[in-house]
C-alpha positions as CSV (number, residue, x, y, z in Angstrom):
1,M,-23.0,-71.1,39.2
2,T,-23.2,-69.8,35.7
3,L,-22.1,-66.4,34.5
4,A,-25.6,-65.3,33.9
5,Q,-26.6,-66.1,37.4
6,G,-23.6,-64.2,38.8
7,T,-24.4,-61.2,36.8
8,K,-28.0,-61.3,37.9
9,R,-27.0,-61.5,41.6
10,L,-24.6,-58.5,41.1
11,A,-27.1,-56.4,39.3
12,M,-29.6,-56.6,42.1
13,P,-27.5,-54.8,44.8
14,I,-26.5,-52.1,42.2
15,A,-30.2,-51.5,41.3
16,A,-31.0,-51.3,45.0
17,L,-28.2,-48.7,45.5
18,L,-29.5,-46.6,42.6
19,A,-33.0,-46.9,43.9
20,A,-31.8,-45.7,47.3
21,V,-30.0,-42.7,45.7
22,F,-33.0,-41.9,43.7
23,A,-35.3,-42.1,46.7
24,G,-32.8,-40.0,48.6
25,L,-32.8,-37.3,45.9
26,V,-36.6,-37.3,45.8
27,V,-36.8,-36.9,49.6
28,A,-34.0,-34.3,49.6
29,S,-35.8,-32.3,47.0
30,W,-38.8,-32.1,49.3
31,L,-36.8,-31.3,52.4
32,I,-34.1,-29.1,50.9
33,D,-33.7,-25.5,52.2
34,K,-33.5,-23.5,48.9
35,N,-32.3,-20.5,50.7
36,A,-29.4,-22.4,52.2
37,V,-28.5,-23.7,48.8
38,R,-28.5,-20.2,47.4
39,Q,-26.3,-18.9,50.2
40,S,-23.8,-21.8,49.8
41,V,-23.5,-21.1,46.0
42,E,-23.0,-17.4,46.5
43,Q,-20.4,-18.1,49.2
44,Q,-18.4,-20.4,46.9
45,L,-18.5,-17.9,44.1
46,R,-17.4,-15.2,46.4
47,I,-14.5,-17.4,47.6
48,A,-13.5,-18.3,44.1
49,T,-13.7,-14.8,42.6
50,G,-13.7,-12.4,45.6
51,L,-16.7,-10.7,44.1
52,D,-20.1,-10.1,45.8
53,L,-23.1,-10.9,43.6
54,V,-26.3,-9.0,43.5
55,V,-29.3,-11.1,42.4
56,G,-32.0,-9.0,41.0
57,G,-34.3,-11.7,39.7
58,E,-35.7,-15.0,40.9
59,V,-33.7,-17.9,42.2
60,Q,-34.5,-21.5,41.1
61,V,-33.2,-24.6,42.9
62,S,-33.6,-27.9,41.1
63,L,-32.3,-31.2,42.5
64,F,-34.2,-33.6,40.3
65,P,-33.7,-34.7,37.6
66,G,-30.7,-32.4,37.5
67,S,-29.1,-30.7,40.5
68,R,-28.6,-27.0,39.8
69,V,-29.1,-23.5,41.1
70,T,-30.2,-20.7,38.7
71,L,-29.8,-17.1,39.5
72,R,-31.4,-14.5,37.2
73,N,-30.3,-10.8,36.6
74,V,-27.0,-11.1,38.4
75,G,-24.7,-8.1,38.9
76,L,-21.8,-7.1,41.1
77,K,-22.3,-5.4,44.5
78,G,-21.0,-1.8,44.7
79,A,-21.4,-1.0,41.0
80,D,-22.7,2.3,39.8
81,A,-25.7,2.8,37.5
82,K,-26.7,-0.1,35.3
83,S,-25.2,1.3,32.2
84,D,-21.7,1.5,33.8
85,E,-21.8,-1.9,35.5
86,P,-18.7,-3.9,34.6
87,L,-20.6,-7.2,34.5
88,T,-24.3,-8.2,34.2
89,V,-25.5,-11.7,33.7
90,E,-29.0,-12.6,32.5
91,E,-28.8,-16.1,34.0
92,L,-26.1,-17.8,36.2
93,T,-26.5,-21.5,36.6
94,A,-24.4,-23.5,39.1
95,N,-24.5,-27.3,38.6
96,L,-24.1,-29.2,41.9
97,R,-22.2,-32.4,42.6
98,L,-24.6,-35.4,43.1
99,L,-23.1,-37.4,45.9
100,P,-22.5,-34.5,48.4
101,L,-26.2,-33.7,48.1
102,L,-27.1,-36.9,50.0
103,T,-25.3,-35.4,53.0
104,R,-26.7,-32.0,52.4
105,R,-23.4,-30.5,51.2
106,Y,-23.8,-28.2,48.2
107,E,-20.6,-28.4,46.1
108,I,-20.5,-26.6,42.7
109,A,-19.3,-28.7,39.8
110,D,-19.3,-26.0,37.2
111,V,-20.8,-22.6,36.5
112,T,-22.5,-21.3,33.3
113,L,-23.1,-17.6,32.5
114,V,-25.8,-17.2,29.9
115,N,-26.0,-13.8,28.1
116,P,-23.4,-12.0,30.2
117,R,-22.4,-8.5,29.3
118,F,-18.9,-7.2,30.0
119,N,-18.5,-3.4,30.0
120,V,-14.9,-2.1,29.8
121,T,-14.4,1.6,30.0
122,L,-11.2,3.7,30.0
123,D,-11.7,7.3,31.2
124,A,-9.8,10.3,29.9
125,E,-6.9,9.5,32.4
126,G,-6.6,6.0,31.1
127,R,-8.2,4.4,34.2
128,S,-10.4,1.3,33.7
129,N,-13.6,0.6,35.5
130,W,-12.3,-3.0,36.0
131,T,-9.3,-1.9,38.0
132,P,-11.0,-2.3,41.4
133,L,-12.3,-5.7,40.4
134,V,-8.9,-6.9,39.3
135,E,-7.4,-5.7,42.5
136,T,-10.1,-7.6,44.4
137,L,-9.5,-10.8,42.4
138,A,-5.7,-10.6,43.0
139,K,-6.3,-10.4,46.8
140,S,-9.0,-13.0,47.0
141,I,-7.9,-15.9,44.7
142,K,-6.0,-18.4,46.8
143,P,-6.0,-21.9,45.3
144,D,-6.1,-24.9,47.6
145,V,-6.7,-22.7,50.7
146,D,-10.4,-23.2,51.1
147,S,-11.5,-26.8,50.4
148,S,-15.1,-25.7,50.1
149,V,-14.4,-24.5,46.5
150,T,-14.1,-27.5,44.3
151,F,-15.0,-26.1,40.8
152,S,-12.7,-24.6,38.2
153,E,-14.8,-24.6,35.0
154,I,-16.8,-21.6,34.0
155,R,-18.7,-21.5,30.7
156,I,-19.8,-18.3,28.9
157,V,-22.7,-18.7,26.5
158,D,-23.8,-16.0,24.1
159,G,-21.8,-13.2,25.8
160,E,-21.1,-9.7,24.7
161,L,-18.2,-7.3,25.5
162,A,-18.4,-3.5,25.0
163,Y,-15.2,-1.5,25.1
164,R,-15.1,2.3,25.2
165,D,-12.0,4.6,25.3
166,E,-13.0,8.1,26.4
167,K,-9.5,9.5,25.7
168,R,-9.2,8.3,22.1
169,K,-13.0,8.5,21.5
170,T,-13.1,4.9,20.2
171,S,-15.4,2.0,20.9
172,E,-15.5,-1.7,20.0
173,S,-17.9,-4.6,20.6
174,I,-17.5,-8.4,20.6
175,S,-20.6,-10.5,20.4
176,D,-21.7,-14.1,20.4
177,I,-19.0,-15.1,22.9
178,D,-18.8,-18.8,23.7
179,L,-15.9,-19.6,26.0
180,S,-14.8,-22.3,28.4
181,L,-12.7,-21.0,31.2
182,G,-10.4,-23.0,33.4
183,W,-10.7,-20.8,36.5
184,P,-7.8,-20.9,39.0
185,S,-9.8,-22.1,42.0
186,I,-7.8,-25.2,42.5
187,S,-4.6,-24.3,40.7
188,R,-2.7,-21.1,39.8
189,S,-3.1,-21.4,36.0
190,F,-5.9,-19.9,33.9
191,A,-7.1,-21.0,30.5
192,A,-9.8,-19.9,28.1
193,T,-10.8,-21.5,24.8
194,G,-13.7,-20.7,22.5
195,Q,-15.1,-18.4,19.8
196,F,-16.5,-15.0,19.3
197,D,-17.6,-12.5,16.6
198,W,-15.7,-9.4,15.9
199,R,-16.5,-7.0,13.0
200,G,-18.4,-9.7,11.1
201,E,-15.8,-12.4,11.4
202,R,-15.8,-15.5,13.6
203,V,-12.7,-15.8,15.7
204,D,-11.4,-19.0,17.3
205,G,-9.1,-18.3,20.2
206,S,-7.3,-19.7,23.2
207,L,-5.5,-18.0,26.1
208,A,-3.3,-19.7,28.8
209,I,-1.7,-17.8,31.8
210,A,0.7,-19.9,33.8
211,D,0.3,-18.0,37.0
212,F,-2.9,-16.1,37.0
213,I,-2.5,-14.7,40.5
214,A,0.9,-13.2,39.6
215,A,-0.5,-11.8,36.4
216,L,-3.3,-10.1,38.3
217,S,-0.8,-8.6,40.8
218,G,1.2,-7.2,37.9
219,D,4.1,-9.7,38.3
220,R,5.6,-11.7,35.4
221,S,3.7,-14.8,34.2
222,G,3.9,-17.1,31.3
223,L,1.4,-16.3,28.5
224,K,0.2,-18.3,25.4
225,L,-2.2,-16.7,23.0
226,R,-3.8,-17.9,19.7
227,A,-6.4,-16.2,17.6
228,M,-7.5,-17.6,14.2
229,S,-10.0,-16.0,11.8
230,G,-10.5,-15.8,8.0
231,P,-8.5,-12.5,7.5
232,L,-5.7,-13.1,10.0
233,K,-4.0,-15.6,12.3
234,V,-1.8,-14.5,15.3
235,A,0.1,-16.3,18.0
236,F,2.2,-15.2,21.0
237,D,4.2,-17.4,23.4
238,G,6.1,-15.6,26.1
239,T,5.6,-13.7,29.3
240,V,3.3,-10.9,30.5
241,A,3.4,-8.4,33.4
242,N,1.4,-5.3,34.2
243,R,3.0,-3.1,36.9
244,T,2.6,0.5,35.7
245,S,1.9,-0.5,32.1
246,L,1.5,-3.6,30.0
247,L,4.7,-5.5,29.5
248,M,4.9,-8.5,27.1
249,E,7.9,-10.3,25.7
250,G,8.1,-13.5,23.6
251,A,7.8,-15.0,20.1
252,F,5.1,-13.5,17.9
253,S,3.8,-14.7,14.5
254,A,1.1,-13.5,12.2
255,D,-0.2,-14.9,8.9
256,S,-2.8,-13.6,6.4
257,P,-3.9,-14.5,2.9
258,S,-4.4,-10.8,2.2
259,L,-2.8,-8.0,4.3
260,R,-5.1,-5.5,2.7
261,N,-8.2,-7.4,3.9
262,A,-6.7,-7.9,7.3
263,M,-6.0,-4.2,7.7
264,R,-9.5,-3.3,6.5
265,W,-10.9,-5.8,9.1
266,A,-8.8,-4.1,11.8
267,G,-10.1,-0.7,10.8
268,E,-7.1,0.6,8.8
269,T,-7.3,1.6,5.1
270,I,-4.5,1.0,2.7
271,A,-4.6,3.3,-0.4
272,G,-4.6,1.9,-3.9
273,S,-5.6,-1.6,-5.0
274,G,-2.4,-3.2,-6.0
275,G,-0.3,-5.6,-3.9
276,M,-0.7,-6.1,-0.1
277,G,-1.7,-9.7,-0.6
278,R,-0.1,-12.8,1.1
279,F,1.6,-11.8,4.4
280,A,3.6,-13.7,7.0
281,L,5.6,-12.4,10.0
282,K,7.8,-14.0,12.6
283,A,9.7,-12.0,15.2
284,R,10.7,-11.5,18.8
285,A,8.2,-9.1,20.3
286,S,8.5,-6.7,23.2
287,V,5.4,-4.7,24.2
288,V,5.6,-1.8,26.5
289,G,2.3,0.0,26.9
290,D,1.2,1.2,23.4
291,S,4.6,0.5,21.9
292,V,5.6,-2.7,20.1
293,A,9.2,-3.5,19.2
294,L,9.9,-6.5,16.9
295,T,13.4,-7.8,16.5
296,N,14.8,-10.7,14.5
297,V,12.0,-10.0,12.1
298,N,11.3,-12.4,9.1
299,V,8.5,-10.9,7.0
300,E,7.0,-11.9,3.7
301,L,4.7,-9.8,1.6
302,D,3.7,-10.5,-2.0
303,N,6.5,-12.9,-2.3
304,N,9.0,-10.4,-1.0
305,A,11.0,-11.6,2.0
306,A,13.0,-9.3,4.3
307,E,14.8,-9.3,7.7
308,G,15.3,-6.6,10.2
309,V,13.6,-4.7,13.0
310,I,10.1,-3.0,13.3
311,T,8.7,-0.7,16.0
312,Y,5.1,0.5,16.2
313,S,3.5,2.9,18.7
314,K,0.0,4.1,19.0
315,G,-0.1,7.4,20.8
316,D,-1.9,10.5,19.5
317,R,-0.8,9.3,16.1
318,Q,0.2,5.9,14.9
319,T,3.9,5.6,14.1
320,L,5.7,2.8,12.3
321,Q,9.5,2.5,12.0
322,A,11.4,-0.2,10.2
323,T,14.8,-1.1,8.9
324,L,14.7,-4.1,6.6
325,A,17.1,-5.9,4.2
326,A,16.2,-8.3,1.4
327,D,17.8,-10.2,-1.4
328,T,15.1,-9.2,-3.9
329,L,12.3,-6.7,-3.8
330,D,9.5,-6.4,-6.4
331,F,7.6,-3.2,-6.2
332,T,5.6,-3.9,-9.4
333,P,2.3,-4.9,-7.6
334,Y,2.3,-1.5,-5.8
335,I,2.8,0.7,-8.8
336,A,0.7,-1.3,-11.2
337,T,-2.4,0.8,-10.3
338,V,-0.6,4.1,-10.6
339,R,-1.4,5.0,-14.2
340,F,-0.1,8.3,-15.5
341,L,-1.5,7.7,-18.9
342,T,-4.9,6.4,-20.0
343,S,-5.3,2.9,-21.3
344,G,-4.7,4.1,-24.9
345,A,-1.5,5.9,-23.8
346,R,-2.6,8.9,-25.8
347,D,-3.6,11.2,-23.0
348,W,-2.8,11.8,-19.3
349,N,-4.9,10.1,-16.7
350,R,-7.5,12.4,-15.2
351,Q,-8.6,10.1,-12.3
352,L,-8.1,11.7,-8.9
353,F,-5.4,10.5,-6.5
354,D,-6.3,8.6,-3.3
355,L,-4.4,10.5,-0.7
356,R,-6.1,9.2,2.5
357,A,-3.2,7.1,3.5
358,L,-1.0,10.2,3.9
359,S,-2.9,11.2,7.0
360,A,-3.4,7.9,8.8
361,T,0.1,6.9,10.0
362,D,3.6,8.4,10.5
363,L,6.2,6.2,8.8
364,D,10.0,6.0,8.9
365,M,11.2,3.1,6.9
366,R,14.6,2.1,5.4
367,L,15.0,-0.7,2.8
368,S,18.0,-2.2,1.2
369,A,18.2,-5.0,-1.4
370,A,20.6,-6.7,-3.6
371,K,18.1,-6.6,-6.5
372,V,15.0,-4.4,-7.0
373,V,12.3,-4.8,-9.7
374,V,10.1,-1.8,-10.5
375,G,7.8,-2.6,-13.4
376,P,10.1,-3.2,-16.4
377,S,13.1,-1.7,-14.7
378,K,15.6,-3.8,-12.8
379,L,17.9,-2.2,-10.3
380,G,21.0,-3.6,-8.7
381,R,22.1,-3.0,-5.1
382,S,19.8,-0.3,-3.7
383,A,19.0,1.6,-0.6
384,F,15.7,3.4,-0.1
385,G,14.0,5.4,2.6
386,A,10.4,6.4,3.2
387,N,9.4,9.1,5.7
388,L,5.7,10.1,6.2
389,R,4.8,12.7,8.8
390,N,1.7,14.8,9.2
391,G,0.6,14.2,5.6
392,A,4.0,14.8,4.0
393,L,5.7,11.7,2.3
394,V,9.3,11.8,1.2
395,L,10.7,8.8,-0.8
396,S,14.5,8.9,-1.0
397,V,17.0,6.9,-3.0
398,G,20.3,6.8,-1.2
399,E,21.9,5.0,-4.1
400,A,20.6,2.5,-6.6
401,Q,22.4,0.7,-9.4
402,I,20.4,1.2,-12.6
403,Y,21.0,0.9,-16.3
404,G,24.7,0.4,-15.7
405,G,25.0,3.6,-13.7
406,T,23.7,5.0,-10.4
407,L,20.5,6.8,-9.3
408,R,20.1,9.2,-6.4
409,G,17.4,11.5,-5.4
410,S,14.1,12.0,-3.7
411,L,10.3,12.3,-4.3
412,G,8.2,14.4,-2.0
413,I,4.4,14.3,-1.8
414,T,2.5,16.6,0.5
415,R,-1.3,16.4,0.9
416,S,-3.4,19.6,1.0
417,D,-7.0,18.4,1.2
418,A,-7.5,16.5,-2.1
419,I,-4.5,18.1,-3.8
420,A,-1.0,16.7,-4.0
421,D,2.1,18.9,-4.0
422,V,4.8,16.9,-5.7
423,K,8.6,17.7,-5.7
424,A,11.1,15.4,-7.4
425,Q,14.9,15.7,-7.6
426,F,16.8,12.8,-9.2
427,Q,20.3,12.4,-10.6
428,L,21.2,9.5,-12.9
429,T,24.9,9.1,-13.4
430,D,26.6,7.3,-16.3
431,V,23.5,5.4,-17.3
432,D,22.9,3.4,-20.5
433,F,20.4,5.5,-22.6
434,E,19.4,2.5,-24.7
435,A,18.4,0.3,-21.7
436,G,16.7,3.2,-19.9
437,A,14.7,4.6,-22.8
438,S,13.7,1.1,-23.9
439,E,12.4,0.0,-20.5
440,L,10.8,3.3,-19.4
441,F,9.4,4.6,-22.7
442,G,9.6,1.8,-25.2
443,F,12.0,3.9,-27.3
444,R,14.8,1.9,-28.8
445,K,16.4,4.4,-31.1
446,L,18.8,6.0,-28.7
447,S,22.1,4.6,-27.5
448,G,25.1,6.0,-25.6
449,R,25.8,6.8,-22.0
450,G,25.5,9.9,-19.9
451,N,24.0,11.9,-17.0
452,I,20.4,13.0,-16.4
453,N,19.4,15.6,-13.8
454,L,15.7,16.4,-12.9
455,A,14.4,19.0,-10.5
456,L,10.6,19.3,-11.0
457,D,7.6,20.3,-8.9
458,A,3.8,20.3,-9.6
459,T,0.5,20.6,-7.8
460,G,-2.7,18.8,-8.7
461,G,-5.3,16.2,-7.8
462,S,-4.6,13.9,-10.9
463,P,-1.7,13.2,-13.3
464,Y,-3.3,15.5,-15.9
465,A,-3.5,18.3,-13.3
466,L,0.1,17.8,-12.4
467,T,1.2,18.3,-16.0
468,Q,-0.6,21.6,-16.1
469,T,1.4,23.1,-13.2
470,L,4.8,21.4,-14.0
471,N,7.8,23.6,-13.2
472,G,11.5,23.0,-12.9
473,T,14.5,21.9,-15.0
474,A,15.8,18.8,-16.7
475,T,19.3,18.3,-18.3
476,L,20.8,15.5,-20.2
477,A,24.5,15.1,-21.1
478,G,25.4,12.1,-23.2
479,H,28.4,10.9,-25.2
480,D,29.5,8.2,-27.6
481,G,26.1,7.1,-28.8
482,A,23.8,7.1,-31.9
483,I,20.3,7.9,-32.9
484,S,18.7,5.1,-35.0
485,G,16.2,5.5,-37.7
486,F,17.8,8.1,-39.9
487,N,21.3,9.0,-41.2
488,I,21.7,12.8,-41.0
489,E,25.0,12.8,-42.8
490,Q,23.7,10.8,-45.8
491,L,20.6,13.0,-46.0
492,L,22.4,16.3,-45.8
493,K,25.0,15.2,-48.4
494,R,22.3,14.3,-50.9
495,L,20.4,17.5,-50.3
496,E,23.7,19.5,-50.6
497,R,24.2,18.0,-54.1
498,R,20.5,18.2,-55.2
499,P,18.5,20.5,-53.0
500,L,15.2,19.6,-54.8
501,S,15.6,15.9,-54.7
502,G,13.3,15.4,-51.7
503,L,13.8,13.6,-48.5
504,G,13.3,10.1,-50.0
505,N,13.4,7.2,-47.5
506,F,15.3,9.0,-44.7
507,R,14.0,6.8,-41.8
508,S,16.8,4.3,-41.9
509,G,20.4,4.1,-40.8
510,N,22.1,5.7,-37.8
511,T,23.3,9.1,-36.8
512,P,26.3,8.7,-34.4
513,F,27.2,11.4,-32.0
514,D,30.1,12.3,-29.8
515,K,28.2,14.6,-27.5
516,M,24.6,15.3,-26.7
517,N,23.5,18.1,-24.4
518,V,19.8,19.0,-23.7
519,A,18.6,21.6,-21.2
520,L,14.9,22.1,-20.6
521,R,13.0,24.6,-18.4
522,F,9.4,23.8,-17.4
523,A,6.9,26.6,-16.6
524,E,3.2,25.8,-16.1
525,G,3.4,22.6,-18.1
526,T,5.4,24.0,-21.1
527,A,8.9,22.8,-21.7
528,T,11.2,25.3,-23.3
529,I,14.5,24.3,-24.8
530,E,17.3,26.4,-23.5
531,D,20.1,24.3,-25.1
532,A,19.8,21.2,-27.3
533,R,22.9,20.1,-29.3
534,I,23.9,16.8,-30.8
535,E,27.4,16.7,-32.2
536,G,28.7,13.9,-34.3
537,P,31.9,13.3,-36.3
538,T,30.3,14.5,-39.6
539,A,27.0,16.2,-38.6
540,R,25.6,18.5,-36.0
541,L,22.0,19.1,-34.8
542,T,20.6,22.0,-32.8
543,F,17.1,22.5,-31.5
544,T,14.9,25.4,-30.2
545,G,11.2,25.6,-29.4
546,T,8.7,24.3,-26.9
547,S,6.8,21.2,-26.0
548,S,3.4,21.1,-24.3
549,V,3.4,18.5,-21.5
550,P,-0.4,18.4,-21.0
551,A,-1.1,18.1,-24.8
552,R,2.0,15.9,-25.3
553,E,2.9,17.8,-28.5
554,Y,6.1,19.2,-30.0
555,D,6.6,22.6,-31.6
556,L,10.3,22.6,-32.4
557,K,12.7,24.1,-34.9
558,G,16.1,22.7,-35.6
559,V,19.2,23.0,-37.8
560,A,21.1,20.1,-39.2
561,S,24.6,20.9,-40.4
562,L,27.3,19.0,-42.2
563,I,30.8,19.4,-40.7
564,S,33.0,20.5,-43.6
565,T,36.5,19.1,-43.9
566,D,37.5,22.3,-45.7
567,A,37.9,25.2,-43.2
568,N,37.3,27.8,-46.0
569,E,34.1,26.2,-47.2
570,P,30.9,27.1,-45.2
571,P,29.1,24.0,-43.9
572,F,25.8,22.9,-45.4
573,Q,22.9,23.7,-43.1
574,L,19.3,22.5,-43.3
575,P,16.7,24.1,-41.1
576,F,13.8,21.7,-40.2
577,V,10.7,21.6,-38.1
578,V,9.3,19.0,-35.7
579,Q,5.6,19.3,-34.9
580,G,2.8,17.0,-33.7
581,P,2.3,14.4,-30.9
582,W,5.1,12.9,-29.0
583,D,4.5,9.4,-30.2
584,D,4.3,10.2,-33.9
585,P,5.7,13.7,-34.7
586,L,6.0,15.2,-38.2
587,V,9.6,16.1,-39.3
588,F,10.0,18.2,-42.4
589,P,12.8,20.5,-43.8
590,D,12.5,24.2,-44.5
591,S,11.6,24.3,-48.3
592,D,12.7,27.9,-48.7
593,S,16.3,26.9,-47.8
594,L,16.2,24.0,-50.3
595,I,14.8,26.2,-53.1
596,R,17.4,28.9,-52.6
597,R,20.2,26.4,-52.7
598,S,19.0,25.1,-56.1
599,P,20.9,26.8,-59.0
600,A,17.8,26.5,-61.2
601,S,15.0,27.6,-58.9
602,A,16.5,30.2,-56.7
603,P,16.9,32.9,-59.3
604,L,13.3,32.3,-60.4
605,L,12.0,32.5,-56.9
606,D,13.9,35.7,-56.3
607,S,12.6,37.3,-59.5
608,L,9.0,36.8,-58.5
609,K,8.0,40.0,-56.8
610,D,4.4,39.0,-56.2
611,R,4.1,36.9,-52.9
612,K,1.1,34.9,-54.1
613,T,2.8,33.9,-57.3
614,R,6.0,33.1,-55.4
615,D,4.1,30.8,-53.0
616,A,2.5,29.1,-55.9
617,V,5.8,28.3,-57.5
618,K,7.1,27.2,-54.1
619,S,4.1,24.8,-53.7
620,V,4.8,23.2,-57.1
621,I,8.5,22.7,-56.2
622,D,7.5,21.1,-52.9
623,R,5.4,18.5,-54.8
624,F,8.4,17.5,-56.8
625,T,10.7,17.4,-53.8
626,G,8.2,15.2,-51.9
627,N,7.8,17.7,-49.0
628,R,4.0,17.4,-48.8
629,A,3.9,17.2,-45.0
630,A,4.6,20.9,-44.3
631,P,1.4,22.4,-42.8
632,T,0.0,25.7,-43.9
633,P,1.0,28.4,-41.4
634,P,-2.0,29.2,-39.2
635,S,-1.8,32.9,-40.0
636,A,-2.1,32.4,-43.8
637,P,-5.5,33.6,-45.0
638,A,-7.7,31.3,-47.0
639,P,-7.8,32.1,-50.8
640,A,-10.8,34.2,-51.8
641,A,-12.9,33.6,-54.9
642,A,-11.2,36.4,-56.8
643,T,-7.6,35.2,-56.2
644,P,-5.4,34.1,-59.1
645,S,-5.5,30.6,-60.4
646,P,-4.4,27.8,-58.0
647,P,-0.7,26.8,-57.7
648,N,-1.2,24.0,-60.2
649,D,-1.6,26.6,-62.9
650,A,1.6,28.5,-62.1
651,P,4.5,28.2,-64.6
652,V,7.1,25.7,-63.6
653,P,10.7,26.3,-64.4
654,P,12.0,23.6,-66.8
655,A,15.3,23.4,-64.9
656,A,13.5,22.6,-61.7
657,K,11.5,19.9,-63.4
658,N,14.6,18.4,-64.9
659,E,16.5,18.4,-61.6
660,A,13.7,16.8,-59.6
661,A,12.9,14.3,-62.3
662,Q,16.6,13.3,-62.5
663,E,16.8,12.6,-58.8
664,K,13.5,10.6,-58.8
665,T,14.9,8.5,-61.6
666,N,18.1,7.9,-59.6
């Protein structure tokens, strides 16, 4: 017998068997008691879940070509009004096993819920409308006890979940739920995999409970959870229990390409626009109710890595506490958008502060690092603290190594509507002036070491508004340094010999000093010099006057003195004026003092009784001395048409001409 003949003979009985099954199904479909099928399906679902169903729509039983029972508008027996029903299903389909149908046994193979709606509500006391159902499930589910239940797969298609918390006045919704559930009908484990939409993002998730019955009863059970979306990925592997409150313990991890986007997706707003990018977290998690404690934390944010502990609780207010340590911390991304000056660096920024973050969460954080970078500044070993409570933020520096010295102090910001109350107290001890002034202000003409103390406060909604209300004090005490760009000793000695020789090129050389003391008092944005002295081995400088912080302008007067080696000889002193903007001030000497020290011009100036004529002579001498930068005093009246001839027509003393000309030749 050939192979073809054998195959032909074998195919004939198989075809006959299939034909018999087909004929049996056709006959069964005519003779089937649809009411009995429906009752059998409802009984199996009741045994599997412990829940009694209420069918409000039609019931369809189909045995050919597919064996299934479809129930429409299904709810749960004993529920309240429809709006409060925990579960409603538009269409419940139970697929039946084929072979048991031939003996008129209706065994469910799997169940599909089409367009189910889950309503979860917590009342003001924290009780859930699902609590009675969960208790019923815990009592009813008994795997392997009743052999009539043979299915474990339940599919959810296009489902929706609505959550409402009456106590916190919050609500959430999850839509387009497509899940496959491994129901614990024939085993104690429960599993769910699938996708759903939450806040405009598609989430792929999976959940596995090792002992579902124990978990429903509140006992400890193994739990594995995974959730992956575009903004955030989270994973948990541990145990769960729910006696009086939720208890979870295990390994937790989270990963996000942008923490700012992930927090925005979760409904939290982070102020500013800098930083809060790449984020990763691994820790040992312990959840008790609304509190989460993370130990053995390894966290990365914007290329900053740290270790420590974190706790979070969500009661009436969100509270975050953390103690973290790192090798290196870079705060540059977070301060990059805090601009106190405009882009041209000529005026204060008038853009309003974003203070919303001061009211969202209470914060208590401690950070320590071996190295800290803040913009251009680099700090050594540092310890920081941040405390935010009820809209008041306090940033404290326990100790930070900076510019070869140490920094201590605090910065407090309190929100009052859209206004910020700012208080700052800082002490810099034995710092390098050259390194600090260069990094902070781009000023490279000051060297030496010393101490700086600041105690300032201000109120405003923008950097410019803060400068208008600035109050407080600032002191500087330096030693063993120098001011680059001019040589006071050389300039004073030249003017002592030839008072009318002019300033010449005085913007070169160095002025060394042994001591520098500056004391400022701020009142409503105006800084007044209470004491300003620079003492060197051969020269001394003193200052008085004010400076406008909002306008960024000087209005100072000073005296430069030569220290005479002869105790009987009075020192040469030169008054001078500093006026104009901070970044490019005008510095010019007092011309009256120079003229009076000149043997040739002083008697002439004294002999002129008429003020206008004396001013004309003084103007001509200023031209020879090169002192053209002196501005006209604001109170001086403009010359009228009948005034004497302009200063160029005034007589010029020959001796003054000769002295000035000789110096210019030299």
